[in-house]
ROVEX-748909 format. One record per residue (C-alpha): chain; z, x, y; residue number from 1. Coordinates in pm, 1 decimal. Each point is the difference from the previous one (the first is absolute). Example, Ala and Ser with C-alpha at 12.3 -4.5 7.8 and 13.67 -1.06 7.14 Angstrom:
// residues 2
  ch         w         u         v    i
   A     780.0    1230.0    -450.0    1
   A     -66.0     137.0     344.0    2
END
This chain:
// residues 363
  ch         w         u         v    i
   A       0.0       0.0       0.0    1
   A     -90.9     133.0     346.3    2
   A     261.7      54.2     268.4    3
   A    -141.5    -296.5     196.5    4
   A      52.4    -221.5    -303.0    5
   A     355.4     125.6     -38.8    6
   A      73.4     -79.7     364.9    7
   A    -142.7    -348.6     -39.1    8
   A     205.7     -68.4    -312.5    9
   A     322.8     159.1     125.5   10
   A       7.6    -185.8     329.7   11
   A     298.0      48.2     229.8   12
   A     277.0     221.8    -133.1   13
   A     326.7     133.3     141.2   14
   A     228.3     275.5    -112.2   15
   A     294.1    -106.8    -219.1   16
   A     331.3     -28.6     180.9   17
   A     250.9     278.9     -46.7   18
   A     336.1     -61.4    -160.7   19
   A     260.8    -132.2     239.7   20
   A     256.8     262.4     107.0   21
   A     342.8     -18.4    -153.5   22
   A     279.9    -132.2     217.6   23
   A     223.7     278.1     129.6   24
   A     293.2    -230.8      71.8   25
   A     101.4    -338.0    -133.5   26
   A     -45.0    -285.1     249.7   27
   A     310.1    -187.3     115.3   28
   A      95.9    -309.1    -187.6   29
   A    -200.5    -302.9     104.2   30
   A    -270.7     201.1     180.5   31
   A    -356.7     -26.8    -130.1   32
   A    -318.8     159.1     123.3   33
   A      12.4     285.3     248.4   34
   A     294.1      73.0     227.2   35
   A     -74.7     129.6     350.3   36
   A     271.8     121.1     236.8   37
   A     -90.5       3.8     367.0   38
   A     193.2     163.1     282.2   39
   A     -60.1    -129.4     352.1   40
   A     109.7     204.0     300.0   41
   A      88.3    -235.8     284.0   42
   A      12.1     283.2     252.7   43
   A    -366.9     108.2     -10.9   44
   A    -348.0    -146.5       1.7   45
   A      -2.3     -46.6    -379.3   46
   A    -341.0     168.4     -19.5   47
   A     108.0     213.9    -295.1   48
   A     141.1    -303.3    -177.3   49
   A    -327.0    -185.7      43.6   50
   A    -188.0     296.6    -146.2   51
   A     233.3       9.1    -301.5   52
   A     -43.5    -373.7     -54.3   53
   A    -381.3      38.3      11.9   54
   A      17.7     284.6    -252.3   55
   A     156.0    -234.1    -255.2   56
   A    -236.3    -290.8      71.2   57
   A    -252.1    -118.5    -259.7   58
   A    -283.2     164.2     195.8   59
   A     154.7     349.1     -16.4   60
   A     213.1     -23.3    -314.3   61
   A    -222.2    -190.9    -239.9   62
   A     107.7     218.5    -292.4   63
   A     361.8    -101.9      55.9   64
   A    -100.2    -358.6     -69.2   65
   A    -175.6      74.2    -326.4   66
   A    -354.6      43.0     133.0   67
   A    -200.6     286.1    -146.9   68
   A    -315.9     126.2     163.0   69
   A    -303.8      21.1    -226.2   70
   A    -303.6     217.4      45.3   71
   A     -58.8     137.1     352.6   72
   A    -276.3    -162.9     209.3   73
   A    -286.4     253.9     -54.0   74
   A      -0.3     -18.8    -382.7   75
   A      50.9    -375.4      12.7   76
   A    -291.3     -39.9     242.7   77
   A    -221.4     212.3    -226.2   78
   A     -31.6    -302.2    -228.9   79
   A    -176.4    -207.1     268.4   80
   A    -329.4     191.6      56.3   81
   A     -99.1      -9.2    -370.1   82
   A      52.5    -374.2      -0.9   83
   A    -213.6     -27.3     312.1   84
   A    -263.8     206.5    -181.3   85
   A       2.8    -253.7    -283.3   86
   A     -28.8    -301.6     232.0   87
   A    -287.3     124.1     217.9   88
   A    -273.2     -19.2    -269.5   89
   A     107.7    -354.8     -77.8   90
   A     -28.3     -92.2     366.6   91
   A    -355.0     138.3       7.6   92
   A     -95.9    -207.3    -304.0   93
   A     147.1    -317.3     145.5   94
   A    -173.1      54.4     331.4   95
   A    -340.3      55.6    -160.8   96
   A    -305.4      55.4     219.6   97
   A     -55.1    -324.9     192.3   98
   A    -207.2     -17.8     318.6   99
   A     200.3    -157.7     279.7  100
   A    -246.4      51.3     285.1  101
   A    -274.5    -247.8      83.3  102
   A    -249.6     -38.3     281.4  103
   A      -4.6    -376.5      46.7  104
   A     281.2    -231.4      84.2  105
   A     -18.2    -158.7    -341.3  106
   A      98.1    -356.4     -75.9  107
   A     354.7    -119.6      39.7  108
   A     168.6    -109.6    -318.6  109
   A     243.3    -286.3      19.7  110
   A     329.0      84.5    -159.9  111
   A     136.9    -307.8    -178.7  112
   A     358.4     -90.2      72.9  113
   A     226.4     -81.1    -289.3  114
   A     308.0    -216.6      30.5  115
   A     313.4     146.4    -150.9  116
   A     150.2    -334.5     -91.9  117
   A     341.8      43.1    -151.9  118
   A     -11.9     372.9      64.0  119
   A     -10.0     -52.9     378.2  120
   A     375.6       2.9      52.6  121
   A      69.3     304.4    -225.4  122
   A    -285.8     186.6     167.2  123
   A     134.3     -75.5     348.8  124
   A     350.4     101.8    -105.4  125
   A    -129.4     326.1    -147.6  126
   A    -205.1      86.8     309.1  127
   A     283.0     -99.6     232.6  128
   A     251.4     203.6    -197.7  129
   A    -225.0     303.5       3.0  130
   A     -51.0     -32.0     375.8  131
   A     373.3     -36.1      53.7  132
   A      76.3     308.2    -205.4  133
   A    -277.7     206.3     157.0  134
   A      53.8     -98.9     364.1  135
   A     310.4    -212.7      40.3  136
   A     250.6     234.7    -164.6  137
   A    -104.5     320.5     184.8  138
   A     -40.4    -172.4     337.0  139
   A     324.5    -191.6     -48.6  140
   A     190.1     318.1     -82.3  141
   A    -155.8     172.2     299.2  142
   A     101.9    -282.2     234.0  143
   A     350.5      -5.5    -148.9  144
   A      62.2     369.5      66.5  145
   A    -154.4     -20.6     346.7  146
   A     245.9    -275.4      95.4  147
   A     318.6      87.4    -191.6  148
   A     -23.8     378.1     -51.8  149
   A     287.1     187.0     164.0  150
   A    -225.7     300.9      61.1  151
   A    -292.7    -201.2     136.8  152
   A    -146.3     158.5     309.0  153
   A    -330.5      21.1     180.5  154
   A     -46.4     357.1     125.0  155
   A    -326.9     -58.3     182.1  156
   A     -76.4     369.2      39.3  157
   A      37.3      78.6    -370.1  158
   A    -185.1    -315.6    -101.7  159
   A    -291.3      82.8     228.8  160
   A     -14.0     363.8    -114.6  161
   A      10.9     -79.4    -371.3  162
   A    -256.3    -277.2      42.3  163
   A    -236.9     232.8     182.9  164
   A      42.3     265.5    -270.2  165
   A     -63.6    -250.6    -278.0  166
   A    -308.3    -135.1     176.8  167
   A    -136.5     348.9      60.7  168
   A      53.1     119.1    -356.4  169
   A    -133.4    -327.0    -141.9  170
   A    -315.0       3.4     213.7  171
   A     -72.1     369.9     -61.8  172
   A      64.5     -26.4    -373.1  173
   A    -214.7    -313.3     -32.5  174
   A    -293.1     157.9     184.5  175
   A      17.1     322.0    -204.4  176
   A      31.6    -188.9    -329.1  177
   A    -294.2    -227.5      80.0  178
   A    -209.6     300.7     106.0  179
   A      65.6     158.3    -339.3  180
   A     -65.2    -321.9    -191.0  181
   A    -333.0     -85.7     165.4  182
   A    -215.9     283.9    -141.0  183
   A     153.3     -31.1    -347.3  184
   A     -58.1    -375.3     -10.5  185
   A    -354.4      41.8     134.6  186
   A     -84.7     249.0    -274.8  187
   A     153.1    -226.2    -263.2  188
   A    -201.5    -305.0     110.9  189
   A    -327.4     150.0     123.5  190
   A     -24.9     299.3    -237.3  191
   A     154.8    -125.7    -320.3  192
   A      43.1     253.3    -272.8  193
   A     255.8     159.4    -224.1  194
   A     101.3     259.7     257.1  195
   A      43.4    -250.8     283.5  196
   A     185.4    -237.5    -232.1  197
   A     235.3     282.3     -99.9  198
   A      52.4      88.9     364.8  199
   A      88.9    -358.3      87.0  200
   A     230.5     -41.5    -300.8  201
   A     188.9     318.4      87.6  202
   A     116.7    -148.6     330.0  203
   A     218.1    -253.6    -182.4  204
   A     229.6     258.9    -156.4  205
   A     177.8      52.7     331.5  206
   A     120.3    -359.0     -17.8  207
   A     110.6      39.1    -362.6  208
   A     303.9     212.9      85.6  209
   A     291.5     -76.9     235.0  210
   A     -18.8     119.3     356.7  211
   A     292.8     237.2     -48.6  212
   A    -194.3     187.3    -270.0  213
   A    -300.1      41.1     231.4  214
   A     227.7     119.6     280.5  215
   A     183.9     250.8    -221.6  216
   A    -330.5     135.0    -130.3  217
   A    -129.4      52.6     353.4  218
   A     326.9     164.4     100.9  219
   A     -30.8     246.4    -290.2  220
   A    -363.3      81.9      78.9  221
   A      65.1      35.3     373.4  222
   A     301.1     229.7     -42.5  223
   A    -181.8     230.7    -241.3  224
   A    -355.1       4.9     135.3  225
   A     -14.8    -162.1     345.6  226
   A     327.7      44.7     182.2  227
   A    -147.7     -61.7     350.5  228
   A     -72.0    -365.1     -89.1  229
   A     344.1     -64.6    -149.3  230
   A     183.8    -276.3     189.9  231
   A    -301.3     -74.4     217.2  232
   A    -196.3    -316.1      60.3  233
   A    -293.1     153.9    -189.1  234
   A     192.4       4.9    -327.8  235
   A     132.2    -350.3      64.8  236
   A    -353.8    -134.3      58.6  237
   A    -111.4     165.2    -323.8  238
   A     277.5    -177.9    -189.5  239
   A     -97.0    -334.0     154.7  240
   A    -363.9      55.9     -95.8  241
   A      88.9      83.5    -361.0  242
   A     230.8    -298.0     -44.2  243
   A    -203.1    -268.0     178.8  244
   A    -358.8     108.1     -63.3  245
   A     -35.5    -254.6    -285.7  246
   A      73.2    -288.0     239.4  247
   A    -271.8     120.0     232.2  248
   A    -240.8      61.2    -287.7  249
   A      27.1    -356.7    -129.5  250
   A     -81.5    -151.4     340.4  251
   A    -286.3     236.3      84.6  252
   A    -158.5     -25.2    -344.6  253
   A      11.7    -380.8       8.1  254
   A    -160.9      -1.4     345.2  255
   A    -278.4     236.7    -107.5  256
   A     -65.7    -205.0    -312.8  257
   A     -74.4    -300.3     221.8  258
   A    -223.0     191.7     245.0  259
   A    -363.4     -24.1    -117.5  260
   A    -135.8     355.2     -46.4  261
   A    -347.6    -121.6      86.6  262
   A     104.5      -8.3     365.5  263
   A      50.8     376.4     -13.6  264
   A    -347.1      39.5    -149.3  265
   A    -150.9    -211.5     276.0  266
   A     175.3     206.4     266.0  267
   A    -129.9     321.6    -157.3  268
   A    -351.8    -142.2     -16.6  269
   A      16.9     -78.9     372.2  270
   A      83.5     361.1      79.9  271
   A     378.2      -6.8      24.9  272
   A     183.6     305.2    -126.0  273
   A     303.2      -7.8    -232.4  274
   A     259.0      10.9     278.4  275
   A    -179.8    -260.2     211.4  276
   A     -30.4    -227.8    -304.0  277
   A     369.7      42.5     -68.5  278
   A      91.9     -79.0     360.6  279
   A    -237.3    -291.5      63.4  280
   A     -34.0    -160.0    -342.9  281
   A     263.3      97.4    -257.6  282
   A     313.5      13.2     213.9  283
   A     -54.0    -344.3     162.4  284
   A     -48.6    -152.0    -345.6  285
   A     314.5     151.6    -149.1  286
   A     215.8     -30.2     314.0  287
   A     214.6    -287.9    -140.7  288
   A      77.0     205.7    -312.5  289
   A      84.1     303.3     210.7  290
   A     234.2    -211.6     211.8  291
   A     173.6    -143.2    -305.4  292
   A      44.8     343.8    -157.1  293
   A     130.8     145.8     325.5  294
   A     249.4    -284.3      31.8  295
   A     125.5      45.7    -356.4  296
   A      47.1     374.9      41.7  297
   A     162.1     -45.8     340.9  298
   A     254.4    -244.7    -142.6  299
   A      80.5     233.3    -288.0  300
   A      55.1     298.7     229.8  301
   A     216.6    -188.8     250.0  302
   A     241.3    -101.3    -278.7  303
   A     -19.8     325.4    -201.7  304
   A     329.1     188.7     -38.6  305
   A      22.9     272.2    -266.6  306
   A    -293.3     219.8     101.4  307
   A      88.1     -39.7     367.8  308
   A     358.2     114.0     -61.3  309
   A    -109.3     310.8    -190.7  310
   A    -311.8     106.4     190.2  311
   A      34.2    -117.9     360.5  312
   A      79.0     262.7     265.1  313
   A     365.8      40.0      90.2  314
   A     105.2    -264.8     248.2  315
   A    -268.2    -251.8     -98.8  316
   A     146.9    -348.7     -10.2  317
   A    -192.2    -305.3    -111.9  318
   A     102.9    -360.0     -47.8  319
   A      31.9      51.3    -375.3  320
   A     209.2     318.0      26.3  321
   A     232.4    -152.9     258.6  322
   A      41.4    -309.8    -213.2  323
   A      87.6     219.1    -299.2  324
   A     239.4     212.4     206.8  325
   A     195.0    -302.5     118.9  326
   A      10.3    -177.4    -335.7  327
   A     118.4     316.9    -175.0  328
   A     305.2      -3.5     230.7  329
   A      50.7    -375.4     -64.9  330
   A     -93.9     -83.6     360.8  331
   A    -213.8    -298.4     -94.1  332
   A      21.0    -152.5     345.6  333
   A    -132.6     319.2     158.5  334
   A    -281.8      14.1    -256.9  335
   A    -109.2    -360.7      57.5  336
   A    -194.4      59.6     328.1  337
   A    -210.7     271.6    -165.7  338
   A     -75.2    -230.5    -292.7  339
   A     -89.5    -278.9     242.4  340
   A    -244.3     227.9     179.7  341
   A    -169.9      88.5    -330.8  342
   A     -41.5    -371.5     -70.0  343
   A    -139.0     -57.8     350.3  344
   A    -248.2     286.7     -38.8  345
   A    -120.6    -139.9    -331.9  346
   A     -69.4    -347.3     141.3  347
   A    -324.3      82.4     190.4  348
   A    -129.2     199.3    -296.0  349
   A      73.8    -289.9    -234.1  350
   A    -189.5    -238.3     229.9  351
   A    -294.7     240.8       3.5  352
   A      -7.7      18.3    -379.5  353
   A      16.9    -379.0     -47.8  354
   A    -219.0    -110.8     292.5  355
   A    -323.2     -39.9    -196.6  356
   A     179.2    -178.4    -283.8  357
   A     141.7    -262.8     236.2  358
   A    -343.3     -51.6     156.7  359
   A    -162.4     -57.3    -338.5  360
   A     254.9    -260.9    -111.9  361
   A    -121.1    -361.5      14.2  362
   A     167.4    -226.5     252.0  363
END
């Protein structure tokens, strides 16, 4: 059996837990579980006492509560790319080789409506419950902490600075990612072959591993071979491109599939060069797909955390990093404004992505 087959059969595995340590002293009579003695000094700021209490919390002392860590992240993440390698050929077979582009408007096909009958009420309850869980619970929790949080504050300067940083990184990362995806998708659609198909399939492996693995890999490469780019925006943009290139590829490839290639041939026959054809013919046709891909990548970058924490230059603060910083110190009220701004920033992008769908719905 090959090693890929063994991985597929083994599935997810963790290391066996070690034997529990023997008790050094006998617990007092009537006491069960763990006993923690805490000394509080009423004559100081209690900063040291707070640090000692955090050291024995479940987040820092998981082993004291019986939790055992399994395999470290890099070996555990090594299982994911082979599985992605197994799924990609199946996706190609399911997709087939259909032709989506057409020259004429075609004839509209009436979609028959079917009445649900007795299933109407369960369907409405299911959709309503899903909407409540997806939107109502997060927005309700956000409103609750904004109103009742003891640490709730609105530092306008910090909010404006982190918003500007998030917008700048999101816009730059989206533009760079789309610029990398466009030529690959064009080769895959217009010059189909084994090499172009392999090139397109290889872009999906960056999305098959967690962001922390991509960030740690870039940190290792930068420290050993390219120290000048370590903790610079260049390395951060590279991480964004690796992680979110598949989202851009899907949008650009779908747009190119629906752009008739005969228009390019007509432009060439009329004397237009490759760049002029791209500017005047191809780009206007695929502009909606480019906008959708840019919006998806922008949203992903604005809310990205792990790679930004590890690779961003020192002093860089985004909405996601500030939200994480406040929640890690249990200041949920202080974190709520940053979360609210991320929701507000996602609203226009969501409208852009769903605009054509609402227009096409029957009244």
